[in-house]
N, C-alpha and C positions, 0 to 999 in steps of 0.2 A: 475491573480491568482483567484482561485475559491472562491466563497463566503463561509462564515462559515456554517457548517452543525450542525444541532441540535441533536447531539448524543454524549454521553460521554462514551467512552470505559472503561471497568473495568480492574484493575490490570495492567498487562504488555501488554495489547492489543492495537492495532493501527488501525485506519480507514484509508484506502488508496484508492484513486481514480485512477484506472488503466489508463495509458496513451494509446493513440490509437495504434493499431497494425500497423506495417509497411505496407504501400501501395505498395512499390516497393522493389525489391531486390537491392543489392549493384550494380549489373550490369544494373539496370534500367528497369527490367521486371516488369510489373504491375501484382499484385497478385489478383486473385479472392477471394471473401469472404471465400470460402471453403478451400483455401490454407493458409490463414492467421493463424498464431499461436496465442494462447492466449498471451496477453502482460504480460511481467514479470517486467515491470517498472511502477511506479506510484508515485503520490504525496501524502504525508501524510496530511490528513485533520484534524485529531484529535488523541490525545494520552491519554492513561490512566495514573493514578497517579504513576504507578510502582508496581512491585511485592512486597508483604508483606514479610519481612524477619523474621527470628526467634526471633530477638530482638524487634520486633514491629515497626521497621522503614521501610520505603519504599526504594527500589532500584531505582535510577533515570534511565530513559530510555536514550538510546544513540541517538535516533532520536527526531526531533522536528517538529512541525507543519510547513508545507511548504517544507520540505526536499523531494528530489527526491530519491527514493529507488529502489533496485532490490530485488525481492523476488522469492521464489521457484515457479515453474510452477503450482503446484497443492496446494499451500499453502492457508490457510485461508478459509473463507466462503464468498461466493458471496451473497450480499443482496441489496435490492433496498430501499433507504432512500431518501425521498423528491424528487422523480422522477429521482434519480441518481443511477447508478450501482456502488457500492463500494465493497471493500473487507475488512473484519475484520479479522485480523491475529495477532498472538503473535509476540512480538519483535524478538523472536528467529527464526521466519520464514523469517525475513529480512536478506538477504545475504550480502548486501552492501549498502552504501550511495553513491550516485553519487556526485562527487566533480567537480565543474565547475571553 
């Protein structure tokens, strides 16, 4: 598992480290870098405290640090933090949690 990252997302935002793009197709064909699609899976590195509700309480997030998630292809913002490429996205941009 990745070491802790020194960033604290705000509200319902999540920091996700994208997993590597597939090197081969299901049939075993090797893909060149230009043919690889942006990964849509990643591991949650940090989560915010949750969105502030009208009553002053915070809504708990559905994901936790360490979860593997699937997110929209163009979701979030790509940033470089501590020499690592990560995505910062809202919890609503996460489509699913991978259950193993």
